[in-house]
mmCIF file as Biopython writes it, N, C-alpha, C and O atoms, coordinates in Angstrom:
data_model
#
loop_
_atom_site.group_PDB
_atom_site.id
_atom_site.type_symbol
_atom_site.label_atom_id
_atom_site.label_alt_id
_atom_site.label_comp_id
_atom_site.label_asym_id
_atom_site.label_entity_id
_atom_site.label_seq_id
_atom_site.pdbx_PDB_ins_code
_atom_site.Cartn_x
_atom_site.Cartn_y
_atom_site.Cartn_z
_atom_site.occupancy
_atom_site.B_iso_or_equiv
_atom_site.auth_seq_id
_atom_site.auth_asym_id
_atom_site.pdbx_PDB_model_num
ATOM 1   N N  . UNK A ? 1  ? -87.967  -103.395 84.586  1.0 0.0 1  A 1 
ATOM 2   C CA . UNK A ? 1  ? -89.225  -103.224 85.136  1.0 0.0 1  A 1 
ATOM 3   C C  . UNK A ? 1  ? -90.010  -102.137 84.304  1.0 0.0 1  A 1 
ATOM 4   O O  . UNK A ? 1  ? -89.497  -101.027 84.159  1.0 0.0 1  A 1 
ATOM 5   N N  . UNK A ? 2  ? -91.126  -102.399 83.805  1.0 0.0 2  A 1 
ATOM 6   C CA . UNK A ? 2  ? -91.960  -101.582 82.869  1.0 0.0 2  A 1 
ATOM 7   C C  . UNK A ? 2  ? -92.285  -100.259 83.473  1.0 0.0 2  A 1 
ATOM 8   O O  . UNK A ? 2  ? -92.042  -99.227  82.849  1.0 0.0 2  A 1 
ATOM 9   N N  . UNK A ? 3  ? -92.832  -100.241 84.678  1.0 0.0 3  A 1 
ATOM 10  C CA . UNK A ? 3  ? -93.458  -99.089  85.246  1.0 0.0 3  A 1 
ATOM 11  C C  . UNK A ? 3  ? -92.504  -98.285  86.183  1.0 0.0 3  A 1 
ATOM 12  O O  . UNK A ? 3  ? -92.939  -97.409  86.931  1.0 0.0 3  A 1 
ATOM 13  N N  . UNK A ? 4  ? -91.213  -98.615  86.111  1.0 0.0 4  A 1 
ATOM 14  C CA . UNK A ? 4  ? -90.209  -97.984  86.940  1.0 0.0 4  A 1 
ATOM 15  C C  . UNK A ? 4  ? -90.389  -96.393  86.937  1.0 0.0 4  A 1 
ATOM 16  O O  . UNK A ? 4  ? -90.218  -95.717  85.923  1.0 0.0 4  A 1 
ATOM 17  N N  . UNK A ? 5  ? -90.725  -95.907  88.092  1.0 0.0 5  A 1 
ATOM 18  C CA . UNK A ? 5  ? -90.806  -94.494  88.248  1.0 0.0 5  A 1 
ATOM 19  C C  . UNK A ? 5  ? -92.110  -93.886  87.857  1.0 0.0 5  A 1 
ATOM 20  O O  . UNK A ? 5  ? -92.377  -92.718  88.137  1.0 0.0 5  A 1 
ATOM 21  N N  . UNK A ? 6  ? -92.974  -94.720  87.173  1.0 0.0 6  A 1 
ATOM 22  C CA . UNK A ? 6  ? -94.253  -94.258  86.712  1.0 0.0 6  A 1 
ATOM 23  C C  . UNK A ? 6  ? -95.282  -94.344  87.882  1.0 0.0 6  A 1 
ATOM 24  O O  . UNK A ? 6  ? -95.276  -95.308  88.647  1.0 0.0 6  A 1 
ATOM 25  N N  . UNK A ? 7  ? -96.129  -93.354  87.998  1.0 0.0 7  A 1 
ATOM 26  C CA . UNK A ? 7  ? -97.159  -93.371  89.079  1.0 0.0 7  A 1 
ATOM 27  C C  . UNK A ? 7  ? -98.393  -94.177  88.516  1.0 0.0 7  A 1 
ATOM 28  O O  . UNK A ? 7  ? -98.923  -93.931  87.433  1.0 0.0 7  A 1 
ATOM 29  N N  . UNK A ? 8  ? -98.766  -95.129  89.353  1.0 0.0 8  A 1 
ATOM 30  C CA . UNK A ? 8  ? -99.892  -95.985  89.001  1.0 0.0 8  A 1 
ATOM 31  C C  . UNK A ? 8  ? -101.083 -95.592  89.839  1.0 0.0 8  A 1 
ATOM 32  O O  . UNK A ? 8  ? -101.024 -95.631  91.068  1.0 0.0 8  A 1 
ATOM 33  N N  . UNK A ? 9  ? -102.154 -95.217  89.192  1.0 0.0 9  A 1 
ATOM 34  C CA . UNK A ? 9  ? -103.303 -94.723  89.977  1.0 0.0 9  A 1 
ATOM 35  C C  . UNK A ? 9  ? -103.992 -95.912  90.742  1.0 0.0 9  A 1 
ATOM 36  O O  . UNK A ? 9  ? -103.838 -97.088  90.412  1.0 0.0 9  A 1 
ATOM 37  N N  . UNK A ? 10 ? -104.727 -95.514  91.740  1.0 0.0 10 A 1 
ATOM 38  C CA . UNK A ? 10 ? -105.491 -96.603  92.555  1.0 0.0 10 A 1 
ATOM 39  C C  . UNK A ? 10 ? -106.474 -97.215  91.585  1.0 0.0 10 A 1 
ATOM 40  O O  . UNK A ? 10 ? -106.708 -98.422  91.661  1.0 0.0 10 A 1 
ATOM 41  N N  . UNK A ? 11 ? -107.099 -96.414  90.624  1.0 0.0 11 A 1 
ATOM 42  C CA . UNK A ? 11 ? -108.093 -96.964  89.733  1.0 0.0 11 A 1 
ATOM 43  C C  . UNK A ? 11 ? -107.400 -98.011  88.704  1.0 0.0 11 A 1 
ATOM 44  O O  . UNK A ? 11 ? -107.958 -99.052  88.355  1.0 0.0 11 A 1 
ATOM 45  N N  . UNK A ? 12 ? -106.230 -97.642  88.302  1.0 0.0 12 A 1 
ATOM 46  C CA . UNK A ? 12 ? -105.473 -98.626  87.390  1.0 0.0 12 A 1 
ATOM 47  C C  . UNK A ? 12 ? -105.187 -99.884  88.137  1.0 0.0 12 A 1 
ATOM 48  O O  . UNK A ? 12 ? -105.383 -100.987 87.627  1.0 0.0 12 A 1 
ATOM 49  N N  . UNK A ? 13 ? -104.719 -99.719  89.356  1.0 0.0 13 A 1 
ATOM 50  C CA . UNK A ? 13 ? -104.426 -101.031 90.097  1.0 0.0 13 A 1 
ATOM 51  C C  . UNK A ? 13 ? -105.629 -101.857 90.413  1.0 0.0 13 A 1 
ATOM 52  O O  . UNK A ? 13 ? -105.572 -103.082 90.316  1.0 0.0 13 A 1 
ATOM 53  N N  . UNK A ? 14 ? -106.755 -101.215 90.801  1.0 0.0 14 A 1 
ATOM 54  C CA . UNK A ? 14 ? -108.063 -101.840 91.013  1.0 0.0 14 A 1 
ATOM 55  C C  . UNK A ? 14 ? -108.549 -102.684 89.724  1.0 0.0 14 A 1 
ATOM 56  O O  . UNK A ? 14 ? -108.964 -103.843 89.755  1.0 0.0 14 A 1 
ATOM 57  N N  . UNK A ? 15 ? -108.427 -101.950 88.707  1.0 0.0 15 A 1 
ATOM 58  C CA . UNK A ? 15 ? -108.878 -102.602 87.429  1.0 0.0 15 A 1 
ATOM 59  C C  . UNK A ? 15 ? -107.932 -103.718 87.031  1.0 0.0 15 A 1 
ATOM 60  O O  . UNK A ? 15 ? -108.368 -104.839 86.772  1.0 0.0 15 A 1 
ATOM 61  N N  . UNK A ? 16 ? -106.666 -103.428 86.979  1.0 0.0 16 A 1 
ATOM 62  C CA . UNK A ? 16 ? -105.609 -104.438 86.485  1.0 0.0 16 A 1 
ATOM 63  C C  . UNK A ? 16 ? -105.433 -105.694 87.426  1.0 0.0 16 A 1 
ATOM 64  O O  . UNK A ? 16 ? -105.243 -106.815 86.955  1.0 0.0 16 A 1 
ATOM 65  N N  . UNK A ? 17 ? -105.498 -105.470 88.651  1.0 0.0 17 A 1 
ATOM 66  C CA . UNK A ? 17 ? -105.201 -106.539 89.601  1.0 0.0 17 A 1 
ATOM 67  C C  . UNK A ? 17 ? -106.548 -107.219 90.115  1.0 0.0 17 A 1 
ATOM 68  O O  . UNK A ? 17 ? -106.598 -108.444 90.224  1.0 0.0 17 A 1 
ATOM 69  N N  . UNK A ? 18 ? -107.588 -106.450 90.414  1.0 0.0 18 A 1 
ATOM 70  C CA . UNK A ? 18 ? -108.813 -107.037 90.881  1.0 0.0 18 A 1 
ATOM 71  C C  . UNK A ? 18 ? -109.977 -107.008 89.820  1.0 0.0 18 A 1 
ATOM 72  O O  . UNK A ? 18 ? -111.023 -107.619 90.038  1.0 0.0 18 A 1 
ATOM 73  N N  . UNK A ? 19 ? -109.796 -106.372 88.807  1.0 0.0 19 A 1 
ATOM 74  C CA . UNK A ? 19 ? -110.826 -106.345 87.698  1.0 0.0 19 A 1 
ATOM 75  C C  . UNK A ? 19 ? -112.046 -105.447 88.053  1.0 0.0 19 A 1 
ATOM 76  O O  . UNK A ? 19 ? -113.147 -105.636 87.536  1.0 0.0 19 A 1 
ATOM 77  N N  . UNK A ? 20 ? -111.811 -104.497 88.925  1.0 0.0 20 A 1 
ATOM 78  C CA . UNK A ? 20 ? -112.860 -103.428 89.132  1.0 0.0 20 A 1 
ATOM 79  C C  . UNK A ? 20 ? -113.068 -102.544 87.985  1.0 0.0 20 A 1 
ATOM 80  O O  . UNK A ? 20 ? -112.090 -102.046 87.427  1.0 0.0 20 A 1 
ATOM 81  N N  . UNK A ? 21 ? -114.231 -102.315 87.598  1.0 0.0 21 A 1 
ATOM 82  C CA . UNK A ? 21 ? -114.498 -101.278 86.539  1.0 0.0 21 A 1 
ATOM 83  C C  . UNK A ? 21 ? -114.452 -99.988  87.105  1.0 0.0 21 A 1 
ATOM 84  O O  . UNK A ? 21 ? -115.171 -99.720  88.067  1.0 0.0 21 A 1 
ATOM 85  N N  . UNK A ? 22 ? -113.605 -99.075  86.560  1.0 0.0 22 A 1 
ATOM 86  C CA . UNK A ? 22 ? -113.400 -97.708  87.009  1.0 0.0 22 A 1 
ATOM 87  C C  . UNK A ? 22 ? -114.663 -96.918  86.945  1.0 0.0 22 A 1 
ATOM 88  O O  . UNK A ? 22 ? -114.895 -96.043  87.779  1.0 0.0 22 A 1 
ATOM 89  N N  . UNK A ? 23 ? -115.500 -97.212  85.959  1.0 0.0 23 A 1 
ATOM 90  C CA . UNK A ? 23 ? -116.786 -96.490  85.733  1.0 0.0 23 A 1 
ATOM 91  C C  . UNK A ? 23 ? -117.681 -96.623  86.892  1.0 0.0 23 A 1 
ATOM 92  O O  . UNK A ? 23 ? -118.526 -95.751  87.094  1.0 0.0 23 A 1 
ATOM 93  N N  . UNK A ? 24 ? -117.562 -97.693  87.712  1.0 0.0 24 A 1 
ATOM 94  C CA . UNK A ? 24 ? -118.477 -97.871  88.802  1.0 0.0 24 A 1 
ATOM 95  C C  . UNK A ? 24 ? -118.246 -97.035  89.971  1.0 0.0 24 A 1 
ATOM 96  O O  . UNK A ? 24 ? -119.054 -97.044  90.900  1.0 0.0 24 A 1 
ATOM 97  N N  . UNK A ? 25 ? -117.091 -96.239  89.992  1.0 0.0 25 A 1 
ATOM 98  C CA . UNK A ? 25 ? -116.689 -95.301  91.051  1.0 0.0 25 A 1 
ATOM 99  C C  . UNK A ? 25 ? -116.785 -96.048  92.391  1.0 0.0 25 A 1 
ATOM 100 O O  . UNK A ? 25 ? -117.362 -95.508  93.335  1.0 0.0 25 A 1 
ATOM 101 N N  . UNK A ? 26 ? -116.290 -97.157  92.499  1.0 0.0 26 A 1 
ATOM 102 C CA . UNK A ? 26 ? -116.164 -97.948  93.751  1.0 0.0 26 A 1 
ATOM 103 C C  . UNK A ? 26 ? -115.303 -97.246  94.758  1.0 0.0 26 A 1 
ATOM 104 O O  . UNK A ? 26 ? -114.154 -96.934  94.443  1.0 0.0 26 A 1 
ATOM 105 N N  . UNK A ? 27 ? -115.791 -96.972  95.972  1.0 0.0 27 A 1 
ATOM 106 C CA . UNK A ? 27 ? -114.884 -96.403  97.109  1.0 0.0 27 A 1 
ATOM 107 C C  . UNK A ? 27 ? -114.390 -97.555  97.827  1.0 0.0 27 A 1 
ATOM 108 O O  . UNK A ? 27 ? -115.151 -98.173  98.572  1.0 0.0 27 A 1 
ATOM 109 N N  . UNK A ? 28 ? -113.206 -97.896  97.676  1.0 0.0 28 A 1 
ATOM 110 C CA . UNK A ? 28 ? -112.650 -99.032  98.412  1.0 0.0 28 A 1 
ATOM 111 C C  . UNK A ? 28 ? -111.190 -98.749  98.886  1.0 0.0 28 A 1 
ATOM 112 O O  . UNK A ? 28 ? -110.442 -98.009  98.247  1.0 0.0 28 A 1 
ATOM 113 N N  . UNK A ? 29 ? -110.853 -99.326  99.945  1.0 0.0 29 A 1 
ATOM 114 C CA . UNK A ? 29 ? -109.562 -99.116  100.509 1.0 0.0 29 A 1 
ATOM 115 C C  . UNK A ? 29 ? -108.613 -100.380 100.234 1.0 0.0 29 A 1 
ATOM 116 O O  . UNK A ? 29 ? -107.551 -100.533 100.837 1.0 0.0 29 A 1 
ATOM 117 N N  . UNK A ? 30 ? -109.075 -101.229 99.310  1.0 0.0 30 A 1 
ATOM 118 C CA . UNK A ? 30 ? -108.419 -102.442 98.952  1.0 0.0 30 A 1 
ATOM 119 C C  . UNK A ? 30 ? -106.987 -102.206 98.559  1.0 0.0 30 A 1 
ATOM 120 O O  . UNK A ? 30 ? -106.096 -102.880 99.075  1.0 0.0 30 A 1 
ATOM 121 N N  . UNK A ? 31 ? -106.747 -101.339 97.727  1.0 0.0 31 A 1 
ATOM 122 C CA . UNK A ? 31 ? -105.366 -100.989 97.223  1.0 0.0 31 A 1 
ATOM 123 C C  . UNK A ? 31 ? -104.486 -100.535 98.337  1.0 0.0 31 A 1 
ATOM 124 O O  . UNK A ? 31 ? -103.338 -100.958 98.472  1.0 0.0 31 A 1 
ATOM 125 N N  . UNK A ? 32 ? -105.060 -99.642  99.155  1.0 0.0 32 A 1 
ATOM 126 C CA . UNK A ? 32 ? -104.229 -99.085  100.272 1.0 0.0 32 A 1 
ATOM 127 C C  . UNK A ? 32 ? -103.924 -100.159 101.354 1.0 0.0 32 A 1 
ATOM 128 O O  . UNK A ? 32 ? -102.823 -100.185 101.902 1.0 0.0 32 A 1 
ATOM 129 N N  . UNK A ? 33 ? -104.859 -100.998 101.640 1.0 0.0 33 A 1 
ATOM 130 C CA . UNK A ? 33 ? -104.594 -102.161 102.554 1.0 0.0 33 A 1 
ATOM 131 C C  . UNK A ? 33 ? -103.624 -103.061 102.054 1.0 0.0 33 A 1 
ATOM 132 O O  . UNK A ? 33 ? -102.749 -103.493 102.804 1.0 0.0 33 A 1 
ATOM 133 N N  . UNK A ? 34 ? -103.694 -103.412 100.778 1.0 0.0 34 A 1 
ATOM 134 C CA . UNK A ? 34 ? -102.603 -104.364 100.226 1.0 0.0 34 A 1 
ATOM 135 C C  . UNK A ? 34 ? -101.272 -103.651 100.165 1.0 0.0 34 A 1 
ATOM 136 O O  . UNK A ? 34 ? -100.255 -104.276 100.465 1.0 0.0 34 A 1 
ATOM 137 N N  . UNK A ? 35 ? -101.213 -102.444 99.814  1.0 0.0 35 A 1 
ATOM 138 C CA . UNK A ? 35 ? -99.888  -101.668 99.804  1.0 0.0 35 A 1 
ATOM 139 C C  . UNK A ? 35 ? -99.294  -101.754 101.259 1.0 0.0 35 A 1 
ATOM 140 O O  . UNK A ? 35 ? -98.110  -102.061 101.399 1.0 0.0 35 A 1 
ATOM 141 N N  . UNK A ? 36 ? -100.073 -101.496 102.310 1.0 0.0 36 A 1 
ATOM 142 C CA . UNK A ? 36 ? -99.685  -101.538 103.616 1.0 0.0 36 A 1 
ATOM 143 C C  . UNK A ? 36 ? -99.150  -102.908 103.985 1.0 0.0 36 A 1 
ATOM 144 O O  . UNK A ? 36 ? -98.101  -103.015 104.620 1.0 0.0 36 A 1 
ATOM 145 N N  . UNK A ? 37 ? -99.866  -103.966 103.591 1.0 0.0 37 A 1 
ATOM 146 C CA . UNK A ? 37 ? -99.394  -105.263 103.847 1.0 0.0 37 A 1 
ATOM 147 C C  . UNK A ? 37 ? -98.105  -105.623 103.168 1.0 0.0 37 A 1 
ATOM 148 O O  . UNK A ? 37 ? -97.211  -106.266 103.718 1.0 0.0 37 A 1 
ATOM 149 N N  . UNK A ? 38 ? -98.063  -105.157 101.906 1.0 0.0 38 A 1 
ATOM 150 C CA . UNK A ? 38 ? -96.736  -105.401 101.198 1.0 0.0 38 A 1 
ATOM 151 C C  . UNK A ? 38 ? -95.675  -104.709 101.776 1.0 0.0 38 A 1 
ATOM 152 O O  . UNK A ? 38 ? -94.592  -105.283 101.880 1.0 0.0 38 A 1 
ATOM 153 N N  . UNK A ? 39 ? -95.829  -103.461 102.203 1.0 0.0 39 A 1 
ATOM 154 C CA . UNK A ? 39 ? -94.763  -102.745 102.883 1.0 0.0 39 A 1 
ATOM 155 C C  . UNK A ? 39 ? -94.281  -103.490 104.166 1.0 0.0 39 A 1 
ATOM 156 O O  . UNK A ? 39 ? -93.077  -103.565 104.413 1.0 0.0 39 A 1 
ATOM 157 N N  . UNK A ? 40 ? -95.175  -104.012 104.939 1.0 0.0 40 A 1 
ATOM 158 C CA . UNK A ? 40 ? -94.807  -104.741 106.123 1.0 0.0 40 A 1 
ATOM 159 C C  . UNK A ? 40 ? -93.976  -105.964 105.762 1.0 0.0 40 A 1 
ATOM 160 O O  . UNK A ? 40 ? -93.022  -106.277 106.475 1.0 0.0 40 A 1 
ATOM 161 N N  . UNK A ? 41 ? -94.303  -106.671 104.678 1.0 0.0 41 A 1 
ATOM 162 C CA . UNK A ? 41 ? -93.652  -107.812 104.304 1.0 0.0 41 A 1 
ATOM 163 C C  . UNK A ? 41 ? -92.242  -107.554 103.828 1.0 0.0 41 A 1 
ATOM 164 O O  . UNK A ? 41 ? -91.342  -108.332 104.146 1.0 0.0 41 A 1 
ATOM 165 N N  . UNK A ? 42 ? -92.008  -106.465 103.060 1.0 0.0 42 A 1 
ATOM 166 C CA . UNK A ? 42 ? -90.630  -106.122 102.575 1.0 0.0 42 A 1 
ATOM 167 C C  . UNK A ? 42 ? -89.809  -105.260 103.476 1.0 0.0 42 A 1 
ATOM 168 O O  . UNK A ? 42 ? -88.678  -104.915 103.131 1.0 0.0 42 A 1 
ATOM 169 N N  . UNK A ? 43 ? -90.326  -104.900 104.606 1.0 0.0 43 A 1 
ATOM 170 C CA . UNK A ? 43 ? -89.699  -104.286 105.726 1.0 0.0 43 A 1 
ATOM 171 C C  . UNK A ? 43 ? -88.761  -103.090 105.270 1.0 0.0 43 A 1 
ATOM 172 O O  . UNK A ? 43 ? -89.246  -101.992 104.997 1.0 0.0 43 A 1 
ATOM 173 N N  . UNK A ? 44 ? -87.433  -103.338 105.200 1.0 0.0 44 A 1 
ATOM 174 C CA . UNK A ? 44 ? -86.468  -102.199 105.006 1.0 0.0 44 A 1 
ATOM 175 C C  . UNK A ? 44 ? -86.611  -101.719 103.531 1.0 0.0 44 A 1 
ATOM 176 O O  . UNK A ? 44 ? -86.170  -100.610 103.230 1.0 0.0 44 A 1 
ATOM 177 N N  . UNK A ? 45 ? -87.177  -102.468 102.651 1.0 0.0 45 A 1 
ATOM 178 C CA . UNK A ? 45 ? -87.380  -101.972 101.240 1.0 0.0 45 A 1 
ATOM 179 C C  . UNK A ? 45 ? -88.709  -101.276 101.055 1.0 0.0 45 A 1 
ATOM 180 O O  . UNK A ? 45 ? -88.993  -100.845 99.938  1.0 0.0 45 A 1 
ATOM 181 N N  . UNK A ? 46 ? -89.545  -101.134 102.068 1.0 0.0 46 A 1 
ATOM 182 C CA . UNK A ? 46 ? -90.853  -100.593 101.963 1.0 0.0 46 A 1 
ATOM 183 C C  . UNK A ? 46 ? -90.788  -99.135  101.515 1.0 0.0 46 A 1 
ATOM 184 O O  . UNK A ? 46 ? -91.775  -98.663  100.951 1.0 0.0 46 A 1 
ATOM 185 N N  . UNK A ? 47 ? -89.729  -98.400  101.715 1.0 0.0 47 A 1 
ATOM 186 C CA . UNK A ? 47 ? -89.650  -96.963  101.277 1.0 0.0 47 A 1 
ATOM 187 C C  . UNK A ? 47 ? -89.587  -96.911  99.702  1.0 0.0 47 A 1 
ATOM 188 O O  . UNK A ? 47 ? -89.747  -95.847  99.105  1.0 0.0 47 A 1 
ATOM 189 N N  . UNK A ? 48 ? -89.356  -98.071  99.072  1.0 0.0 48 A 1 
ATOM 190 C CA . UNK A ? 48 ? -89.385  -98.016  97.599  1.0 0.0 48 A 1 
ATOM 191 C C  . UNK A ? 48 ? -90.755  -97.789  97.027  1.0 0.0 48 A 1 
ATOM 192 O O  . UNK A ? 48 ? -90.872  -97.369  95.876  1.0 0.0 48 A 1 
ATOM 193 N N  . UNK A ? 49 ? -91.843  -98.061  97.816  1.0 0.0 49 A 1 
ATOM 194 C CA . UNK A ? 49 ? -93.189  -97.926  97.339  1.0 0.0 49 A 1 
ATOM 195 C C  . UNK A ? 49 ? -93.606  -96.516  97.915  1.0 0.0 49 A 1 
ATOM 196 O O  . UNK A ? 49 ? -93.774  -96.348  99.123  1.0 0.0 49 A 1 
ATOM 197 N N  . UNK A ? 50 ? -93.761  -95.523  96.990  1.0 0.0 50 A 1 
ATOM 198 C CA . UNK A ? 50 ? -94.031  -94.172  97.391  1.0 0.0 50 A 1 
ATOM 199 C C  . UNK A ? 50 ? -95.466  -93.791  97.111  1.0 0.0 50 A 1 
ATOM 200 O O  . UNK A ? 50 ? -96.005  -94.008  96.025  1.0 0.0 50 A 1 
ATOM 201 N N  . UNK A ? 51 ? -96.032  -93.240  98.093  1.0 0.0 51 A 1 
ATOM 202 C CA . UNK A ? 51 ? -97.502  -92.810  97.975  1.0 0.0 51 A 1 
ATOM 203 C C  . UNK A ? 51 ? -97.513  -91.427  97.253  1.0 0.0 51 A 1 
ATOM 204 O O  . UNK A ? 51 ? -96.799  -90.486  97.600  1.0 0.0 51 A 1 
ATOM 205 N N  . UNK A ? 52 ? -98.315  -91.401  96.313  1.0 0.0 52 A 1 
ATOM 206 C CA . UNK A ? 52 ? -98.632  -90.045  95.573  1.0 0.0 52 A 1 
ATOM 207 C C  . UNK A ? 52 ? -99.945  -89.662  96.011  1.0 0.0 52 A 1 
ATOM 208 O O  . UNK A ? 52 ? -100.942 -90.246  95.587  1.0 0.0 52 A 1 
ATOM 209 N N  . UNK A ? 53 ? -100.012 -88.632  96.906  1.0 0.0 53 A 1 
ATOM 210 C CA . UNK A ? 53 ? -101.287 -88.288  97.494  1.0 0.0 53 A 1 
ATOM 211 C C  . UNK A ? 53 ? -102.368 -88.090  96.567  1.0 0.0 53 A 1 
ATOM 212 O O  . UNK A ? 53 ? -102.204 -87.427  95.542  1.0 0.0 53 A 1 
ATOM 213 N N  . UNK A ? 54 ? -103.485 -88.638  96.873  1.0 0.0 54 A 1 
ATOM 214 C CA . UNK A ? 54 ? -104.760 -88.498  96.256  1.0 0.0 54 A 1 
ATOM 215 C C  . UNK A ? 54 ? -104.641 -89.127  94.729  1.0 0.0 54 A 1 
ATOM 216 O O  . UNK A ? 54 ? -105.435 -88.759  93.863  1.0 0.0 54 A 1 
ATOM 217 N N  . UNK A ? 55 ? -103.821 -89.892  94.507  1.0 0.0 55 A 1 
ATOM 218 C CA . UNK A ? 55 ? -103.630 -90.561  93.116  1.0 0.0 55 A 1 
ATOM 219 C C  . UNK A ? 55 ? -103.339 -92.031  93.166  1.0 0.0 55 A 1 
ATOM 220 O O  . UNK A ? 55 ? -104.166 -92.871  92.810  1.0 0.0 55 A 1 
ATOM 221 N N  . UNK A ? 56 ? -102.131 -92.325  93.622  1.0 0.0 56 A 1 
ATOM 222 C CA . UNK A ? 56 ? -101.788 -93.758  93.696  1.0 0.0 56 A 1 
ATOM 223 C C  . UNK A ? 56 ? -100.315 -94.005  94.191  1.0 0.0 56 A 1 
ATOM 224 O O  . UNK A ? 56 ? -99.881  -93.409  95.177  1.0 0.0 56 A 1 
ATOM 225 N N  . UNK A ? 57 ? -99.607  -94.849  93.517  1.0 0.0 57 A 1 
ATOM 226 C CA . UNK A ? 57 ? -98.368  -95.321  94.097  1.0 0.0 57 A 1 
ATOM 227 C C  . UNK A ? 57 ? -97.271  -95.350  92.908  1.0 0.0 57 A 1 
ATOM 228 O O  . UNK A ? 57 ? -97.566  -95.449  91.717  1.0 0.0 57 A 1 
ATOM 229 N N  . UNK A ? 58 ? -96.036  -95.252  93.392  1.0 0.0 58 A 1 
ATOM 230 C CA . UNK A ? 58 ? -94.855  -95.280  92.496  1.0 0.0 58 A 1 
ATOM 231 C C  . UNK A ? 58 ? -93.874  -96.178  93.042  1.0 0.0 58 A 1 
ATOM 232 O O  . UNK A ? 58 ? -93.631  -96.134  94.247  1.0 0.0 58 A 1 
ATOM 233 N N  . UNK A ? 59 ? -93.234  -97.057  92.220  1.0 0.0 59 A 1 
ATOM 234 C CA . UNK A ? 59 ? -92.128  -97.885  92.770  1.0 0.0 59 A 1 
ATOM 235 C C  . UNK A ? 59 ? -90.839  -97.327  92.347  1.0 0.0 59 A 1 
ATOM 236 O O  . UNK A ? 59 ? -90.621  -97.034  91.172  1.0 0.0 59 A 1 
ATOM 237 N N  . UNK A ? 60 ? -89.971  -97.173  93.301  1.0 0.0 60 A 1 
ATOM 238 C CA . UNK A ? 60 ? -88.534  -96.706  92.946  1.0 0.0 60 A 1 
ATOM 239 C C  . UNK A ? 60 ? -87.546  -97.794  93.037  1.0 0.0 60 A 1 
ATOM 240 O O  . UNK A ? 60 ? -87.493  -98.512  94.035  1.0 0.0 60 A 1 
ATOM 241 N N  . UNK A ? 61 ? -86.766  -97.937  92.029  1.0 0.0 61 A 1 
ATOM 242 C CA . UNK A ? 61 ? -85.660  -99.026  92.163  1.0 0.0 61 A 1 
ATOM 243 C C  . UNK A ? 61 ? -84.663  -98.577  93.232  1.0 0.0 61 A 1 
ATOM 244 O O  . UNK A ? 61 ? -84.215  -99.379  94.050  1.0 0.0 61 A 1 
ATOM 245 N N  . UNK A ? 62 ? -84.322  -97.283  93.214  1.0 0.0 62 A 1 
ATOM 246 C CA . UNK A ? 62 ? -83.422  -96.705  94.182  1.0 0.0 62 A 1 
ATOM 247 C C  . UNK A ? 62 ? -84.234  -95.855  95.225  1.0 0.0 62 A 1 
ATOM 248 O O  . UNK A ? 62 ? -84.876  -94.880  94.833  1.0 0.0 62 A 1 
ATOM 249 N N  . UNK A ? 63 ? -84.211  -96.209  96.524  1.0 0.0 63 A 1 
ATOM 250 C CA . UNK A ? 63 ? -85.151  -95.541  97.499  1.0 0.0 63 A 1 
ATOM 251 C C  . UNK A ? 63 ? -84.927  -94.043  97.560  1.0 0.0 63 A 1 
ATOM 252 O O  . UNK A ? 63 ? -85.821  -93.362  98.062  1.0 0.0 63 A 1 
ATOM 253 N N  . UNK A ? 64 ? -83.870  -93.479  97.120  1.0 0.0 64 A 1 
ATOM 254 C CA . UNK A ? 64 ? -83.681  -92.066  97.241  1.0 0.0 64 A 1 
ATOM 255 C C  . UNK A ? 64 ? -83.961  -91.276  95.936  1.0 0.0 64 A 1 
ATOM 256 O O  . UNK A ? 64 ? -83.830  -90.052  95.938  1.0 0.0 64 A 1 
ATOM 257 N N  . UNK A ? 65 ? -84.312  -91.890  94.916  1.0 0.0 65 A 1 
ATOM 258 C CA . UNK A ? 65 ? -84.558  -91.189  93.610  1.0 0.0 65 A 1 
ATOM 259 C C  . UNK A ? 65 ? -85.889  -90.514  93.612  1.0 0.0 65 A 1 
ATOM 260 O O  . UNK A ? 65 ? -86.872  -91.070  94.102  1.0 0.0 65 A 1 
ATOM 261 N N  . UNK A ? 66 ? -85.937  -89.453  93.131  1.0 0.0 66 A 1 
ATOM 262 C CA . UNK A ? 66 ? -87.305  -88.697  92.944  1.0 0.0 66 A 1 
ATOM 263 C C  . UNK A ? 66 ? -87.755  -88.469  91.595  1.0 0.0 66 A 1 
ATOM 264 O O  . UNK A ? 66 ? -88.818  -87.883  91.389  1.0 0.0 66 A 1 
#
């Protein structure tokens, strides 16, 4: 996994997945809503998606690694 342990910003995810231009300064909850939905779908593995407050998200291969 390329981004293992790396924090991906909300802007990066918006641009990479949905094609939003960061320069537009779009205020959207799209990323947050999709992360919430993803966590619900993967249930017991949801703790692998870690929120980095005011920045983005990090995926952990091992749920207890920091």
